[in-house]
C-alpha positions, -999 to 999 in steps of 0.1 A, spaced: -730 948 -173 -758 926 -179 -741 912 -209 -709 907 -190 -727 892 -161 -747 871 -185 -714 862 -202 -697 854 -171 -726 835 -160 -726 817 -192 -689 812 -190 -691 802 -155 -719 780 -164 -699 765 -192 -670 762 -170 -690 747 -143 -707 727 -169 -674 719 -183 -660 710 -149 -691 693 -141 -690 675 -173 -654 668 -168 -660 655 -134 -690 637 -146 -670 623 -174 -642 615 -151 -665 600 -127 -681 582 -155 -647 572 -166 -637 563 -131 -670 546 -126 -666 529 -159 -631 519 -150 -643 507 -117 -672 490 -133 -649 474 -158 -625 464 -131 -653 451 -111 -665 433 -141 -629 420 -147 -626 409 -111 -660 393 -113 -650 373 -143 -624 353 -124 -648 349 -96 -673 337 -121 -646 314 -136 -638 301 -102 -674 295 -96 -678 277 -128 -645 258 -121 -658 248 -87 -690 238 -102 -672 217 -128 -649 203 -102 -680 194 -81 -695 178 -112 -662 159 -118 -660 148 -82 -695 135 -85 -685 117 -117 -655 101 -100 -677 90 -72 -702 76 -97 -674 57 -115 -662 42 -83 -697 32 -74 -701 17 -108 -669 -2 -105 -679 -15 -71 -712 -25 -85 -694 -43 -113 -672 -61 -88 -703 -70 -69 -718 -84 -100 -687 -108 -106 -695 -144 -99 -681 -160 -68 -660 -183 -90 -643 -153 -108 -635 -137 -74 -622 -170 -61 -598 -174 -91 -580 -141 -81 -573 -153 -45 -543 -174 -33 -568 -201 -24 -573 -210 -60 -538 -223 -68 -536 -239 -33 -568 -258 -40 -555 -269 -74 -523 -282 -57 -544 -301 -31 -563 -318 -59 -532 -325 -80 -513 -340 -51 -542 -362 -42 -546 -374 -77 -508 -378 -81 -507 -399 -49 -533 -423 -63 -516 -425 -97 -482 -431 -81 -495 -460 -60 -517 -473 -88 -489 -474 -114 -465 -492 -91 -491 -517 -79 -503 -523 -115 -468 -531 -126 -453 -549 -96 -481 -564 -75 -488 -594 -97 -462 -599 -124 -476 -623 -150 -457 -640 -178 -469 -625 -211 -442 -628 -237 -409 -646 -227 -385 -650 -256 -370 -686 -252 -343 -702 -274 -349 -738 -285 -319 -759 -298 -334 -779 -326 -305 -802 -336 -301 -821 -304 -315 -856 -298 -346 -863 -277 -370 -839 -294 -400 -859 -282 -390 -854 -246 -383 -817 -252 -416 -812 -269 -434 -830 -241 -418 -806 -216 -426 -776 -238 -463 -785 -239 -463 -786 -201 -445 -753 -199 -469 -736 -223 -498 -748 -202 -482 -738 -169 -473 -703 -182 -505 -698 -201 -489 -699 -236 -465 -670 -228 -433 -685 -243 -421 -670 -275 -399 -697 -291 -369 -690 -312 -352 -720 -328 -314 -721 -331 -294 -748 -349 -268 -750 -321 -263 -743 -285 -235 -719 -292 -258 -696 -312 -285 -699 -286 -260 -689 -259 -249 -659 -280 -285 -648 -282 -288 -651 -244 -257 -629 -240 -273 -604 -264 -304 -604 -241 -326 -614 -271 -338 -644 -252 -342 -651 -215 -338 -689 -215 -324 -718 -235 -341 -751 -236 -325 -783 -250 -328 -820 -246 -301 -837 -225 -303 -876 -226 -337 -886 -211 -344 -852 -197 -341 -815 -206 -319 -787 -196 -333 -752 -189 -307 -724 -188 -318 -690 -175 -301 -657 -169 -309 -641 -136 -289 -610 -145 -312 -604 -175 -343 -606 -154 -344 -620 -119 -382 -623 -119 -383 -640 -153 -356 -665 -142 -375 -672 -110 -408 -678 -129 -392 -701 -154 -373 -721 -128 -404 -726 -106 -425 -735 -136 -398 -759 -150 -396 -778 -117 -433 -782 -114 -438 -793 -151 -409 -817 -148 -423 -834 -117 -458 -835 -132 -447 -849 -166 -420 -872 -153 -393 -855 -173 -360 -848 -155 -353 -811 -156 -319 -795 -149 -321 -757 -143 -290 -736 -145 -285 -699 -140 -258 -689 -166 -258 -653 -154 -264 -652 -117 -268 -620 -98 -240 -607 -76 -240 -618 -39 -246 -582 -27 -277 -579 -49 -296 -613 -47 -329 -599 -60 -314 -577 -87 -329 -545 -73 -297 -525 -68 -296 -515 -105 -332 -503 -103 -325 -483 -71 -294 -465 -85 -312 -456 -117 -342 -444 -97 -319 -422 -76 -303 -407 -107 -337 -401 -123 -353 -383 -93 -322 -364 -81 -317 -353 -117 -349 -333 -120 -349 -323 -83 -316 -306 -90 -331 -287 -119 -360 -277 -97 -336 -263 -71 -317 -244 -97 -349 -228 -109 -360 -218 -74 -328 -210 -55 -305 -199 -84 -331 -181 -105 -305 -156 -116 -288 -182 -138 -291 -176 -175 -302 -205 -197 -267 -215 -207 -255 -213 -172 -283 -234 -160 -275 -262 -184 -238 -260 -173 -247 -264 -136 -271 -292 -146 -241 -311 -161 -220 -302 -131 -243 -317 -104 -250 -347 -127 -213 -356 -129 -207 -352 -92 -240 -368 -82 -234 -398 -104 -199 -403 -90 -214 -401 -55 -240 -428 -63 -215 -452 -79 -189 -447 -51 -214 -453 -23 -229 -484 -39 -196 -499 -50 -169 -488 -27 -190 -479 4 -217 -506 6 -201 -531 -18 -235 -541 -30 -225 -541 -66 -191 -545 -84 -195 -518 -110 -175 -512 -141 -169 -478 -125 -162 -455 -154 -191 -469 -176 -216 -470 -147 -206 -434 -137 -211 -423 -173 -246 -440 -175 -257 -424 -142 -244 -390 -152 -262 -392 -186 -294 -402 -168 -292 -373 -144 -285 -348 -172 -314 -361 -192 -338 -360 -162 -327 -324 -154 -331 -313 -191 -365 -329 -193 -377 -307 -163 -361 -276 -179 -380 -283 -211 -413 -286 -193 -403 -255 -172 -404 -233 -202 -435 -250 -216 -456 -251 -185 -441 -227 -160 -447 -234 -124 -466 -266 -132 -436 -282 -149 -432 -308 -121 -465 -325 -131 -455 -337 -166 -419 -344 -154 -432 -366 -125 -457 -383 -149 -431 -392 -176 -401 -400 -153 -417 -415 -122 -453 -426 -127 -448 -440 -162 -410 -444 -166 -399 -462 -135 -425 -489 -133 -419 -497 -170 -381 -496 -167 -377 -534 -161 -356 -528 -131 -379 -542 -104 -399 -565 -127 -385 -576 -161 -404 -563 -191 -417 -598 -202 -437 -599 -169 -450 -563 -172 -484 -553 -187 -480 -552 -225 -482 -514 -227 -456 -508 -201 -434 -535 -215 -436 -519 -250 -429 -482 -240 -405 -487 -211 -374 -490 -231 -381 -458 -249 -382 -437 -217 -351 -425 -199 -355 -447 -167 -358 -478 -188 -329 -469 -210 -308 -463 -179 -317 -497 -164 -310 -515 -196 -276 -498 -201 -266 -504 -165 -276 -541 -165 -256 -547 -196 -226 -529 -184 -225 -549 -152 -235 -584 -163 -230 -585 -201 -199 -562 -206 -190 -575 -241 -226 -571 -254 -234 -535 -247 -260 -520 -271 -262 -485 -285 -300 -483 -282 -303 -472 -245 -276 -445 -251 -295 -433 -282 -327 -431 -261 -310 -411 -233 -292 -389 -258 -323 -383 -279 -343 -372 -248 -314 -349 -238 -310 -333 -272 -348 -327 -277 -352 -313 -242 -322 -290 -246 -334 -278 -280 -369 -270 -267 -354 -253 -236 -331 -232 -257 -357 -223 -283 -381 -210 -257 -354 -197 -234 -371 -163 -234 -397 -179 -212 -370 -191 -188 -382 -181 -153 -350 -164 -142 -319 -149 -155 -302 -116 -148 -312 -83 -164 -287 -70 -191 -261 -46 -178 -266 -9 -186 -243 5 -212 -221 32 -197 -227 66 -210 -198 86 -225 -190 120 -209 
């Protein structure tokens, strides 16, 4: 009994121990599981904690970068900050307009205010009688005009007259009996004819040599001062590049080829309008209409293309070189208001190579010397047009406008 009791006790003990152990193990297992689960749950919490800390650090870094950027902006010079405001281009425009106004007034005053004879080509008929009287008169003219006559001897009056028609000379001097005859061409240069006529009269009275002054090519009654040709050429020049400016601003969607096409279109219509108003409307000039129309149209095309060229080269500042070449430099040197022998030497030399001067020369010849038209002014206008068009087309990718390419439709 003792043994059984001891056995049962042992067994019970084992069982209890076993149960206890099992429970303990289970509890341990459960505890371990719970512990593990708790540890598992703790890991995300810890991760979230570390993430929050990192985020907090990141936020601090962002705020530090912003502070650094602000500090860098504060360290920028006032000039650098000013260049990024709209006040910078506005100030540049104010300065440029101010300088341009002075240059515009100065160039026209320099050219027109006090025209002085500098180099007047004059034909001398060498085979006539009375060379002593002619030479005496020439000496007085050279003194009166400050040695500005450039003499060209011709063996006959007919050849001298041909040279006058070709506008190679501005006057013909020959002896006639006891006096001299001075022939001028007002249409070739009204100011030159006026200077020569006034000086000839004074020299004749002072030297006692009778002088007869004739104007072989007088100006038309509607244009007694010879300024109408200058005005219509000036209008064609300015309207030509103003039209190109308007196309670039108000028709920016035009592609380069379309812009050139519309340039030609407004030039043809604008030139017709100028010629029709001056000839048919005001009757100021009797024009050889077709030729004058063509010259004005070519002038407007050239002027528009010159701006288009500068537009792709200089962008929004393209008006500056255009205004400088076509207005400040080109128009005063064109010979329209003051003939080139009376202009300062630099302007007289370059004027015929610029579009305004070429336009005035071609128009003068078409109106007053119709059988002696020269190709040179047309070559000048054509050369400027071709060069400007080539530059514009070569750099057309910088053309400030155009339409985006159409999207290619996708196939289903």
